[in-house]
Structures are given as structure tokens and as C-alpha cells.
C-alpha positions as CSV (number, residue, x, y, z in Angstrom):
1,M,103.1,39.5,3.6
2,L,100.5,42.3,5.3
3,E,102.9,44.5,7.3
4,L,102.2,46.0,11.0
5,S,104.4,48.8,12.1
6,R,104.6,51.1,14.9
7,R,106.2,54.1,15.2
8,P,108.5,54.7,18.5
9,S,106.4,56.7,21.1
10,V,108.3,58.8,23.7
11,S,106.0,56.6,26.9
12,A,103.8,53.7,26.3
13,P,103.3,52.4,23.3
14,D,101.0,53.4,21.0
15,H,99.0,51.2,19.1
16,S,97.2,54.2,17.6
17,N,101.0,54.9,15.8
18,T,100.1,51.1,13.6
19,A,99.9,51.1,10.2
20,L,99.1,48.3,7.9
21,S,100.3,48.2,4.5
22,Y,102.1,45.5,2.7
23,G,106.5,44.1,2.1
24,G,108.8,42.1,1.9
25,D,112.3,41.8,0.3
26,T,111.2,39.7,-2.4
27,L,108.6,42.3,-3.4
28,N,110.3,45.6,-2.6
29,T,113.1,44.4,-4.7
30,A,110.3,43.5,-7.7
31,V,108.7,47.3,-7.0
32,Y,111.9,49.0,-7.5
33,L,112.8,47.3,-10.2
34,S,109.4,48.0,-12.1
35,R,109.9,51.7,-11.0
36,L,113.2,51.7,-13.1
37,G,111.1,51.0,-16.0
38,Q,112.1,47.2,-15.4
39,A,109.9,44.3,-16.9
40,V,108.6,42.5,-13.6
41,S,106.9,39.7,-13.2
42,Y,106.4,38.5,-9.4
43,V,105.8,34.8,-8.5
44,T,104.0,33.8,-4.8
45,A,101.0,32.4,-3.3
46,L,98.1,35.0,-1.4
47,G,94.4,33.4,0.2
48,D,91.4,34.3,-1.2
49,D,90.2,37.1,0.8
50,P,89.7,40.8,0.3
51,L,93.2,41.5,1.5
52,S,94.8,39.5,-0.5
53,S,93.3,40.7,-4.1
54,E,94.4,44.4,-2.8
55,M,97.2,43.5,-2.3
56,I,97.4,42.4,-5.8
57,E,95.7,45.7,-7.2
58,S,98.5,47.6,-5.7
59,W,101.1,45.5,-7.2
60,Q,99.5,45.8,-10.6
61,R,99.3,49.2,-10.1
62,E,103.2,49.4,-10.1
63,N,103.5,48.1,-13.3
64,I,104.3,44.1,-11.9
65,D,102.9,41.5,-13.4
66,C,100.9,39.6,-11.1
67,S,99.8,36.0,-13.2
68,L,101.9,34.2,-11.8
69,V,100.7,34.9,-8.3
70,D,98.2,31.7,-7.3
71,R,95.3,32.0,-5.2
72,H,94.3,28.8,-2.4
73,E,91.1,28.9,-0.8
74,G,89.9,29.2,2.4
75,A,94.0,30.9,2.9
76,V,94.9,34.1,4.0
77,P,98.0,35.6,3.6
78,G,101.5,35.7,6.5
79,L,101.5,39.0,8.6
80,Y,104.4,40.2,10.2
81,F,104.9,42.9,12.7
82,I,107.8,45.8,12.8
83,D,108.5,47.5,16.0
84,T,111.3,50.5,15.7
85,D,112.5,52.1,19.0
86,A,113.2,54.9,19.7
87,S,116.8,54.9,18.1
88,G,114.9,53.4,14.6
89,E,116.2,49.6,15.6
90,R,113.6,47.1,14.4
91,S,112.3,44.1,15.5
92,F,110.5,41.4,14.1
93,L,107.3,39.5,14.9
94,Y,105.9,36.8,11.9
95,W,102.9,35.1,11.8
96,R,103.0,33.4,8.2
97,D,102.8,29.1,9.1
98,Q,99.7,29.3,7.8
99,A,100.7,31.5,4.5
100,P,99.8,29.6,1.5
101,A,103.5,30.8,0.3
102,K,104.9,28.1,2.6
103,R,103.7,25.9,0.0
104,L,104.1,27.5,-3.4
105,F,106.2,24.6,-4.9
106,D,104.7,21.5,-3.2
107,D,102.4,20.3,-5.9
108,A,105.0,18.8,-8.8
109,Q,101.6,20.4,-11.4
110,N,101.0,23.0,-10.7
111,S,104.9,24.0,-10.4
112,E,105.9,22.7,-13.5
113,R,103.6,25.5,-14.9
114,I,105.4,27.7,-12.8
115,F,108.4,27.4,-14.0
116,S,108.2,27.4,-17.5
117,A,106.4,30.6,-17.6
118,L,110.1,31.7,-15.7
119,A,112.3,29.6,-17.6
120,T,110.7,32.6,-20.5
121,L,112.3,35.1,-18.1
122,D,116.2,36.6,-17.6
123,Y,116.5,36.4,-14.2
124,V,115.1,34.8,-10.7
125,Y,115.6,36.7,-7.9
126,L,115.4,34.5,-4.6
127,S,116.6,35.6,-0.5
128,G,117.4,34.2,2.4
129,I,113.7,34.3,3.2
130,T,112.3,33.1,0.5
131,L,113.7,30.0,1.2
132,A,113.1,30.0,5.0
133,I,109.5,30.5,4.6
134,L,108.9,27.1,2.1
135,T,108.6,23.3,2.7
136,D,111.1,21.2,2.8
137,A,109.4,19.9,-0.5
138,S,109.1,23.3,-2.0
139,R,112.7,24.3,-1.7
140,D,114.5,21.1,-3.0
141,R,111.8,21.3,-6.0
142,L,112.8,25.0,-6.6
143,L,116.6,24.2,-6.1
144,A,115.7,20.8,-8.8
145,W,115.1,23.1,-11.2
146,L,117.4,26.4,-11.1
147,P,120.5,23.7,-13.5
148,S,117.9,23.7,-16.0
149,Y,117.4,27.1,-16.7
150,R,120.5,28.2,-15.6
151,E,121.8,26.0,-18.6
152,A,118.8,27.0,-21.2
153,G,120.7,30.6,-19.9
154,G,118.8,32.1,-17.2
155,K,120.5,33.8,-14.0
156,V,119.7,33.4,-10.8
157,I,120.3,36.4,-8.3
158,F,120.2,35.4,-4.7
159,D,119.9,37.7,-1.1
160,N,121.3,35.6,1.9
161,N,118.9,38.3,3.8
162,Y,119.3,36.0,6.5
163,R,115.9,36.1,9.3
164,P,116.9,33.6,12.5
165,R,113.5,33.1,13.7
166,L,112.9,31.8,9.9
167,W,115.7,28.7,10.3
168,P,115.6,25.3,13.1
169,S,119.3,26.6,13.7
170,A,121.9,28.1,11.6
171,D,123.3,24.9,10.6
172,D,120.0,24.2,8.4
173,A,120.5,28.0,7.3
174,R,124.0,27.1,5.9
175,V,123.3,23.5,4.2
176,C,120.3,25.6,2.6
177,Y,122.9,28.7,1.6
178,S,125.5,26.5,0.5
179,D,123.3,24.6,-2.0
180,F,121.5,28.1,-3.5
181,Y,125.1,29.9,-3.7
182,A,125.8,27.2,-5.8
183,M,123.4,27.9,-8.8
184,T,123.3,32.2,-8.2
185,D,125.0,33.7,-10.9
186,I,124.9,37.2,-9.1
187,A,125.3,36.9,-5.3
188,L,124.0,40.0,-2.9
189,P,125.8,38.5,0.5
190,T,125.2,40.9,3.2
191,F,128.3,40.2,5.7
192,D,126.2,40.1,9.2
193,D,124.2,37.9,7.2
194,D,127.1,35.8,6.2
195,C,129.1,36.2,9.5
196,L,125.5,35.0,11.5
197,V,124.9,31.3,9.0
198,F,128.9,30.6,8.1
199,G,131.0,31.9,11.0
């Protein structure tokens, strides 16, 4: 996603302190792993706009394979805004309802192409934010594919990263997380997030 961030100001909000970058939990993980020398492929969907192209080019400079990044004609990527207060606490606002990544696995034929490529990899890493943004159809298709991936020796890594604003309710997240934890080989739960989801 595109990332707007604003540093804290001692007086009124100062928009000159706002910077444009890109980020997201799974992308950040991909970058860190690549910098540690691991071979990393990134899977997402972006638009055909210049900012999407700039993101892909920057990821490639990080030695991330972007051959599984779909480009959707006429679409633009999601956007989020991080506001940091004087004590360092961050708050997030999201604009991602029309982001093409939401529909990543909606198309059966394109999903099979992506899943065939993923089946050759040792690990698939996904997060609670991944699950939250996907349409029901995309999420169901991903969940249905994971057993065959694991049976063939692939390992699933799941980071629970819970953002309440992205879910209709904690109950919805709980059902979804339970399904995906059942398909997880390496779980990376954050205690506070799991308390919000599971009580």
C-alpha cells in the first residue's frame, strides 16, 4: 500500500511533515527477509498507475521477485495514513475498499496460476491484515488451497496482526483466524492482538 505518514508536531497538525512512501506488514517482512539474503517472492495486486510502477521498481531494487504481482487496468493501490502523536503512539486511517489486492484470488484461473507458483516455494507468509482485506471469495479460495500446499511439504507462517477497523467484528475475525491457525505451521501471535480476537 501507499503510506502517508506525519511526524508529531508541537502545535497544530503540520502537513509539511507528511511523507509518501509504501509499506504494509507482509511487504515489510519480505524486505527484511530479502536483506537477510533469503530468496523472496511477493504476491499482491496493484493498479496500472505510475505509483504502482514505482512501488514494484523499489521492491525489485530490494531483490524481491515481483513476477506474481498482478496489475489491474484502471485501478490504483490502497492507501493508509499514519499519524504519530507526541508520545510516539501511532493511529491509522485506511483507504483500501477499491484496492485490487482485495480481489487477489477472486478469479479462479488467475488464482491457479499464482497457487502453482507458490507451490514451488518452501514457505508462505500471510497475516491477519492479509485475511482482513481479502474478499470472502479470495479468502475462501486461499484457505481451500493451503491443505494441498502443506501436504506437499510447504509451510505456512501466520502473523495474527489484528486491525479491528478492517473487520466487521471480532467474531468474524475469530472464525477466520481459527480456520487459518488450523492451516498454520509457524504462528507469530501478538498477545494483545489475540486477546482482542479471542478474549
